[in-house]
Each structure stands twice: as structure tokens, then as C-alpha cells.
N, C-alpha and C positions, 0 to 999 in steps of 0.2 A: 260612058263615063257617068257615074252616079251624081245625084244632086250634091251630096257632100263633097265629092271630088271637085266639082265646079266651084263650090263655096271655098274650099281649101285653096284652090289655085288663085282665086280672086283676092283672098284676104292677105293683107300686107305683112302680117307677122305669123309665121308658121311655127308654132310651138305647142307642145302638149296635144298632139293629134288625137290621142285616145279620148281625152277629156272633151276636146272640141267635137268629136264624133258623137259622143253621148249627149252633149248640149244641143247639137244640131238636130238630133232625132226628136228631142223635146220641142225645140224651137220651130221646126218645120210644120208642126201641128197648129202653130199660132199665126204663121205668116207663110208667104210663098218665097221661092228662090229668087224670083225677079225683084221683089221688094228688098230682099237682103242684098243682092248685088248692087242695086241702085244706092242703097244706104252705105255700102262699102265704098263706092265711088265718092259719095259726099264726104264720108269720113276721111278719105285720103286727101281730098281737096281742101277741106276746111279745118282739120285738126291743127291746133297750134304746134309749131315746130318743136317747142321745148317739152312737149308732152309725148311720151312713148305711146305707141299703139297698144291697146289692151290685148291680153291674150285672147285668142278666138273664143275659147269657152266662156270667158268673162263677158265678152261682147255679146255672145248669144244668150247667156243666162240673164243678163241685164236688159235684154230686149232692145239693144241699141239701134236696131233698124228703125225704131221710132224716134230716135234723137233728132232734134232740130238744130241745124248748124247755121251760123251767120258768117258771111264772108268777113275775113279779117280786114280792117281798114287799110287802104293802100299805103298810107303814110307809115304804118307799122311794118308792113311786109318789105318795103323798100329801104328802110332805115338800116344803118350800119349797126352791127352788134356791138354793144358796149362791154366794158369790163364787168359791169354789174350783171349783164345778161349771162356772161360766162360763169361768174361766181354763183349766181342763183341756180344755173344748170347743175353745177357741181354740188351745191348744197342740197338740192332736191333729188340728186341721184339720177337725173335724166341722162339722155344720150350725150349731153355736153360733158359728162364726167370724164370721158375718154379724150377730150380735146386738150390742146396745149394752151399756154398763155398767148400764143400767137393768134388764137381765135378771138382775142379781145379787141381786135381791130388794129393791131400794130402798136400797142402801147409799149414803149421802149422800156428796158430794164431800169433806166434812170428814173423814168416817170413813176415806177412802182416803188421807189424808195421813199421812206418817211421823210417828210419835210419838203418834198418837191411840190411846187404849186400850192394848191389848197390842201387842207388836212383830211381829205377823204381816205378811207381805208384802202390800203394797197398790199398786194402780195409781195413779200420780201424774200421768200424762199420757195423753191419749187419742190422741196422735200415733203413727202406725205407726213401727216400727223403721226406721232408716235415713233418716228424713226429717230434714233439717237446714235451719236458717235462716241459715247462715253465708255 
């Protein structure tokens, strides 16, 4: 198994393999495979959930094996996802975009209606923007 194949198997997002191979050939001249593999493990452990993994070529070209990660505070990792968390995921186009309103921690349809409780912004329709029934 080649060094690139080991890298490819370890990287959490396998996309654009040709570009990744080209970037790997350049990157392996700057660092070694063990450093990359250790950095990938840290990347998987400490990357915030609402941020997608970079494409492997991007990760290599940006020399992300040198990134320094800090552990996410425990109170953040154990807290319940809020409606705002899900809305921000959708707005930012991250993995949360595919999720449903149920991911907002069980907010009932009544609670999403205007005028319920306080005056925070609430989703009142599950139809995507731009859909019309005219």
C-alpha cells in the first residue's frame, strides 16, 4: 500500500482523489506520513461538529497538519442543540442543511408559530424558499 493510499484511507472525507494525490505528492516533501496521520486524528477529534471536513486536497495544500486544535469545552459538547444551532447550520450550508426541524431539540410546531412565548424568530413553514403554489 502506498503512502498516499494510507493517507486516503485515514482521511475522513474521500472526495476528489486525483486532486488529493497531486497535493499529497507536493505535501509529502514538506512533512512525513506519520505527522499527517496524527494531524488527521486530531482533526477528527477536535473539529467542531457544524463545520464540514475540508476536501483532502485543500487540507494538504493548506498544510493543515500544522494546525493547532483546542478541545471543545465540555459544557458545549454536552449541551442540547437549539433551534438557533439548526438554523445556523442551514444558513451556513453545513451538514445540518439536510436535517429536519426535529433536530432542533423537539420544538413543537405550536412553539414555532409567531406569537408563542417570546418574540424570537421561528420557522412557520417547512417549504423551501422560492416554492410557490400560484
